[in-house]
C-alpha positions as CSV (number, residue, x, y, z in Angstrom):
1,M,82.4,50.9,94.3
2,H,84.4,52.3,98.0
3,D,87.9,53.4,98.3
4,Q,90.1,50.8,99.9
5,T,93.8,53.3,100.4
6,P,93.5,54.3,104.0
7,S,92.7,57.5,104.5
8,R,95.1,60.3,105.7
9,S,95.2,63.0,108.2
10,R,95.3,66.3,107.0
11,T,96.9,68.0,110.5
12,P,100.0,68.5,109.6
13,S,102.6,67.0,111.9
14,P,104.8,69.1,114.8
15,T,107.8,68.4,112.7
16,A,106.1,69.6,109.5
17,R,104.6,72.4,111.2
18,R,107.5,74.3,112.4
19,G,109.2,73.8,109.5
20,L,106.4,75.8,107.7
21,L,106.8,78.1,110.8
22,T,110.4,78.1,109.8
23,L,109.7,79.0,105.9
24,V,106.8,81.6,106.9
25,A,109.8,82.9,108.7
26,V,112.4,83.1,106.0
27,A,110.2,84.5,104.1
28,A,109.1,86.7,106.0
29,F,112.4,87.3,106.3
30,L,113.1,88.2,103.1
31,V,110.3,90.3,101.7
32,L,111.1,92.4,104.5
33,N,115.3,93.4,103.4
34,V,114.1,93.5,100.3
35,G,111.7,96.2,100.8
36,E,114.2,97.9,102.9
37,A,117.1,97.3,99.8
38,L,114.1,98.8,97.1
39,A,114.2,101.4,99.5
40,Q,117.7,102.0,100.7
41,I,118.1,102.4,96.6
42,A,120.3,105.3,95.3
43,P,122.6,105.4,92.2
44,G,125.6,103.3,92.4
45,T,124.4,101.0,95.0
46,R,123.3,97.7,92.2
47,E,125.0,95.3,91.5
48,I,126.6,95.8,87.4
49,P,127.7,92.9,85.9
50,A,131.3,93.0,85.4
51,R,133.9,95.4,82.4
52,V,130.6,96.7,81.2
53,L,130.8,100.5,82.6
54,G,134.0,101.7,85.0
55,G,137.4,100.4,84.5
56,V,138.2,104.3,82.0
57,P,141.1,106.4,82.8
58,M,139.8,109.6,83.2
59,T,141.7,112.8,81.6
60,A,141.1,115.9,83.3
61,A,138.4,116.8,80.6
62,D,137.0,113.6,81.5
63,S,137.1,115.0,85.2
64,M,135.1,117.8,84.5
65,V,132.4,115.7,83.2
66,A,132.3,113.6,85.7
67,Q,131.7,116.6,88.2
68,L,129.2,117.9,86.5
69,V,127.3,114.9,86.0
70,D,127.8,114.3,89.4
71,E,125.6,117.0,90.1
72,L,122.2,115.2,88.9
73,D,119.9,114.9,91.0
74,F,118.2,111.3,91.7
75,D,115.2,112.8,93.9
76,S,115.4,116.0,92.2
77,Y,114.4,113.8,88.7
78,K,111.5,111.4,91.1
79,Q,110.0,114.7,91.5
80,L,110.1,116.1,88.3
81,I,108.8,112.6,87.1
82,R,105.7,113.4,89.8
83,G,105.3,116.9,88.7
84,L,104.5,115.2,85.5
85,A,102.7,113.0,86.0
86,D,100.4,115.0,88.5
87,F,98.4,116.1,85.2
88,G,97.8,113.1,84.0
89,D,98.2,111.9,80.5
90,R,98.7,115.5,79.1
91,R,97.4,114.8,76.3
92,E,97.2,117.0,73.4
93,G,94.3,119.4,73.0
94,T,92.6,119.2,76.3
95,E,93.4,121.7,79.0
96,R,95.7,119.7,81.1
97,N,98.3,119.7,78.1
98,I,98.2,122.8,78.0
99,R,98.8,123.4,81.3
100,S,101.7,121.0,82.3
101,N,103.4,122.6,79.5
102,E,103.1,125.8,81.3
103,W,104.1,124.5,84.8
104,I,107.5,122.6,82.5
105,E,107.5,126.5,81.5
106,E,107.8,127.6,85.2
107,Q,110.1,125.4,85.8
108,L,112.7,126.2,83.4
109,Q,112.3,130.0,84.3
110,G,112.9,129.7,87.6
111,W,116.7,128.2,86.8
112,G,117.1,131.1,85.1
113,Y,116.1,130.0,81.2
114,E,115.2,132.8,79.1
115,T,111.7,130.4,77.3
116,E,110.5,129.8,73.8
117,R,107.5,128.5,72.9
118,V,106.9,126.6,69.4
119,H,103.8,128.3,67.7
120,Y,102.3,125.0,65.4
121,E,99.0,123.9,64.4
122,F,97.4,120.6,64.2
123,R,94.4,119.8,62.3
124,G,94.0,123.6,61.9
125,Q,94.4,124.2,65.8
126,P,96.8,126.1,67.5
127,R,99.6,124.0,69.2
128,W,102.4,125.5,70.8
129,Q,105.4,123.8,72.8
130,V,108.1,124.6,74.5
131,I,112.0,125.2,74.4
132,A,114.9,126.8,76.2
133,T,118.9,127.6,75.7
134,K,122.1,127.2,77.2
135,V,123.8,129.9,75.1
136,G,127.3,129.3,74.4
137,T,130.4,131.3,75.3
138,T,132.6,130.9,72.4
139,V,130.7,128.7,69.7
140,P,127.1,129.7,70.5
141,E,126.3,129.6,66.5
142,E,126.3,125.3,67.3
143,M,124.6,123.5,69.0
144,V,123.3,120.5,71.1
145,I,119.5,119.3,71.0
146,L,118.2,117.2,73.3
147,G,114.7,116.3,73.1
148,A,111.5,115.0,74.7
149,H,108.0,114.6,74.2
150,M,105.3,115.9,77.2
151,D,102.4,114.9,75.4
152,G,101.4,111.3,76.7
153,I,97.5,109.0,75.6
154,G,95.9,106.5,77.7
155,G,94.0,108.1,80.5
156,G,96.6,107.0,83.2
157,E,99.6,109.7,84.0
158,A,101.7,109.1,81.1
159,V,104.3,108.3,83.2
160,N,107.2,106.1,81.2
161,D,105.7,107.2,78.3
162,N,106.7,109.9,78.4
163,A,106.9,112.2,81.4
164,S,110.0,110.2,81.8
165,G,112.5,111.4,79.3
166,T,111.0,114.9,79.6
167,A,111.9,114.7,83.6
168,L,115.6,113.5,82.0
169,V,115.3,116.6,79.3
170,M,114.7,119.6,82.7
171,E,117.2,118.2,84.3
172,I,120.1,118.1,82.9
173,A,118.8,122.0,82.1
174,R,118.2,122.3,85.6
175,V,122.4,121.3,86.8
176,L,124.1,123.2,83.3
177,A,121.6,125.8,85.0
178,L,123.7,126.8,88.1
179,P,126.1,128.7,88.9
180,G,129.4,128.2,87.7
181,V,128.7,126.0,84.4
182,E,129.5,127.2,81.1
183,T,129.4,125.5,77.6
184,E,131.2,126.1,75.0
185,R,129.1,125.6,72.4
186,S,124.8,126.2,72.7
187,V,122.9,123.3,74.5
188,R,118.7,123.2,73.5
189,F,115.6,121.2,75.9
190,A,112.7,121.0,73.0
191,L,109.8,119.5,75.5
192,W,107.7,118.3,72.1
193,N,104.2,118.1,71.9
194,N,102.4,116.2,69.7
195,E,104.8,113.3,69.8
196,E,101.9,111.0,70.0
197,T,99.3,111.7,67.0
198,G,102.7,111.9,64.6
199,L,105.8,113.6,66.0
200,N,103.9,116.2,65.0
201,G,105.5,119.2,67.7
202,A,108.7,117.8,66.1
203,R,108.2,117.4,62.6
204,A,106.7,120.8,62.6
205,Y,109.8,122.4,64.8
206,V,111.9,120.6,61.7
207,E,109.9,122.5,58.7
208,Q,110.0,125.9,60.7
209,R,113.4,125.9,61.4
210,A,115.6,123.7,59.0
211,E,116.9,126.6,57.0
212,L,117.3,129.6,59.5
213,Q,120.1,127.4,61.3
214,G,123.3,129.2,61.8
215,I,122.5,132.6,60.6
216,E,123.2,135.4,63.2
217,D,119.9,138.1,63.8
218,P,120.7,140.6,63.3
219,P,123.6,141.0,61.9
220,G,126.7,141.5,63.4
221,S,124.9,141.0,66.8
222,G,126.2,138.3,68.2
223,N,122.5,136.8,68.7
224,Y,121.6,132.4,66.6
225,P,118.0,132.5,67.2
226,E,118.2,128.9,65.7
227,P,122.0,127.7,65.5
228,R,123.6,125.1,63.3
229,W,122.7,121.7,64.6
230,I,125.5,119.8,65.8
231,A,124.1,116.8,67.4
232,M,120.1,115.5,68.0
233,I,119.9,113.5,71.2
234,Q,115.5,112.0,72.3
235,H,114.4,110.7,75.4
236,D,110.9,108.2,75.2
237,K,110.4,105.5,77.4
238,V,113.8,105.3,79.6
239,L,112.1,103.2,82.9
240,Y,111.1,99.8,82.7
241,D,113.5,97.1,80.7
242,R,111.7,94.4,83.3
243,G,112.4,91.3,80.5
244,N,110.0,89.4,78.9
245,P,107.3,88.6,79.8
246,P,108.2,91.7,82.2
247,G,109.5,90.3,86.4
248,L,108.5,92.0,89.2
249,H,111.1,94.5,89.4
250,Q,114.5,95.5,86.1
251,A,115.4,92.9,85.1
252,W,119.6,91.6,86.4
253,N,120.5,91.9,82.5
254,A,118.8,95.9,81.7
255,D,120.6,98.5,80.0
256,V,119.5,101.2,78.0
257,D,119.3,101.3,74.2
258,V,120.6,103.7,71.9
259,E,119.1,103.3,68.6
260,Y,120.4,105.7,66.2
261,Q,118.5,105.1,62.2
262,L,120.8,102.8,59.4
263,V,118.5,104.1,56.2
264,S,118.8,108.4,56.6
265,E,121.7,110.5,55.4
266,E,123.1,110.9,58.0
267,W,123.9,107.6,59.9
268,E,127.6,107.7,59.8
269,A,127.6,110.3,61.8
270,S,124.7,109.4,63.9
271,A,126.1,106.5,64.6
272,A,129.0,108.1,65.7
273,L,127.1,110.0,68.6
274,G,125.6,106.5,68.8
275,L,129.2,105.3,70.0
276,R,129.6,108.9,71.5
277,L,126.5,108.1,73.7
278,L,127.9,104.3,74.3
279,N,131.5,105.8,75.3
280,S,129.8,108.5,78.4
281,S,127.8,105.4,79.3
282,R,131.0,103.2,80.6
283,K,132.6,106.2,81.8
284,F,129.6,108.3,83.4
285,S,127.0,105.7,84.4
286,T,126.8,104.5,87.6
287,D,124.3,100.7,87.4
288,Y,123.3,99.9,84.1
289,P,124.7,99.7,80.8
290,A,124.2,101.1,76.8
291,V,123.6,99.7,74.0
292,L,123.8,100.8,69.9
293,S,121.4,99.4,68.1
294,N,121.0,100.8,64.1
295,S,116.6,100.8,64.2
296,M,115.6,104.2,65.2
297,S,112.2,104.5,65.1
298,N,108.8,106.3,65.6
299,T,109.9,108.9,67.5
300,D,111.0,113.2,67.0
301,S,114.8,111.6,66.8
302,T,113.1,111.1,62.6
303,P,112.3,114.8,61.2
304,F,115.8,115.3,61.9
305,M,117.8,112.2,61.1
306,N,118.5,113.6,57.4
307,H,119.6,116.6,59.0
308,V,121.8,116.1,61.7
309,A,123.4,112.8,63.7
310,A,120.5,111.9,65.8
311,V,119.9,108.9,68.8
312,S,116.5,107.6,69.8
313,V,117.5,106.6,73.3
314,R,114.7,104.7,75.4
315,E,114.3,101.3,77.6
316,N,113.9,98.6,74.9
317,R,114.2,98.9,71.3
318,R,111.4,100.4,69.7
319,L,110.3,97.7,66.8
320,Y,112.1,94.8,68.2
321,E,111.6,94.5,71.9
322,I,108.9,97.4,72.4
323,G,106.2,96.0,69.8
324,W,103.6,98.0,67.9
325,R,100.2,98.9,66.9
326,G,99.1,95.3,65.4
327,P,95.8,93.2,66.0
328,A,97.0,92.4,70.0
329,G,97.4,96.1,70.7
330,Y,100.0,97.9,72.0
331,G,103.0,96.4,73.9
332,A,102.0,93.8,72.1
333,R,105.4,91.8,72.0
334,G,104.3,91.7,75.5
335,S,107.4,94.4,76.9
336,D,105.1,96.8,78.7
337,P,101.9,96.2,79.9
338,H,101.5,99.5,80.5
339,W,102.2,101.3,77.1
340,H,99.5,103.4,76.5
341,R,97.5,102.6,79.3
342,P,95.5,103.7,82.3
343,T,98.3,102.2,84.5
344,D,100.8,104.1,83.1
345,L,100.9,105.7,86.8
346,Y,103.8,106.6,89.5
347,V,103.6,103.9,92.0
348,N,103.8,100.6,89.0
349,Y,107.8,102.4,89.3
350,T,110.3,101.7,91.7
351,D,113.1,102.9,92.0
352,W,115.1,100.5,90.6
353,D,113.2,101.4,87.2
354,F,114.3,105.2,88.2
355,L,117.6,104.4,88.2
356,L,117.6,103.3,84.3
357,G,116.3,106.5,83.3
358,F,118.7,108.3,86.0
359,N,122.0,106.4,84.1
360,A,120.7,106.8,80.7
361,M,120.8,110.8,81.7
362,Q,123.8,109.9,83.5
363,M,124.8,109.2,80.4
364,T,123.0,112.4,77.9
365,L,125.0,114.5,79.6
366,G,129.0,113.5,80.3
367,A,128.0,113.3,76.2
368,T,126.8,115.7,75.9
369,A,129.1,118.3,77.9
370,E,132.1,116.6,75.4
371,L,130.5,118.0,72.5
372,V,129.6,121.0,74.4
373,G,132.9,121.7,76.0
374,A,131.1,122.1,79.2
375,S,133.0,123.5,81.8
376,F,132.2,123.4,85.8
377,V,133.4,125.4,88.7
378,R,132.7,125.6,92.0
379,T,131.6,128.0,94.5
380,P,133.4,127.8,97.2
381,A,131.4,127.4,100.1
382,G,130.9,130.3,102.6
383,S,131.8,132.6,99.5
384,D,129.7,135.3,97.8
385,G,129.6,135.1,94.7
């Protein structure tokens, strides 16, 4: 039986063709302008939800901290991430892990820090990680620890997990080393190794040093090899909040997650530290707000949580948004398709992603500067001082 329906021409009418060309032109215009906008992104250019950032009356002390936060450099942050990515995933026990650790050490030394290698063993094999300290001028026996793990897995470049956090700590170290910057208390920058094998580097540090806190060595010297811990702030995956399932760009409601562990001996102090970070975000972050939750897990602040106020700074909550390793594999909740994958590559992130990490860094530096009593006296242009 033949179809009696009259056949229709597949050639568009002139009106339809004109409409199609118009749609193509509009789409091309939008693509070009979006691309241009992405290329020109800079801190302070993203439209932010009302009443979540800014609008806080600034004290004189806040204004001093703001000057320090303004020294953070978006391009410098990206370059540090790129430098770490060039080594690959930096998996512990490999040559690329050793070389990237040496590179981290060289950067810190280039900014004027005396670095230290913390040695430990993992499965009977020697391992080490780098720390550096900004020594306080009046209370050097107390310190804030800023941490991130430099090792990664997955066979890619481990950009988000965790070049993003490592570069964050390093960029803060660069700023605190600038001429004219002083802190009353000390700040330690800890770039942990062996996080991916079970937080082994951070655990070794706590085991070796918890009992040494605040001891002057030698007595009367004013030297404190392990100042007393007053706060520990960890940074682990701070770039990727594209929603679930992830979109092409950062989600409109993306935020920085600060987590503490409610089931810890120092939970009250940790919650207070988390609130300090949220207040810092409100005052000093330019584009993305921060939120607080109480289920910190699977990160290098965990070994510290029964000793000192400890929080983790992330792109998403570790247990409830990022996921776990189960039958469906890493990233089973679907929030990050690059997690522990060969696709965790620099080219797979946009400036909108890097901006989230940058805002986390603004928040951390602001809170840290308040905790340690930072001051910043700029050297006048053209002077020899």
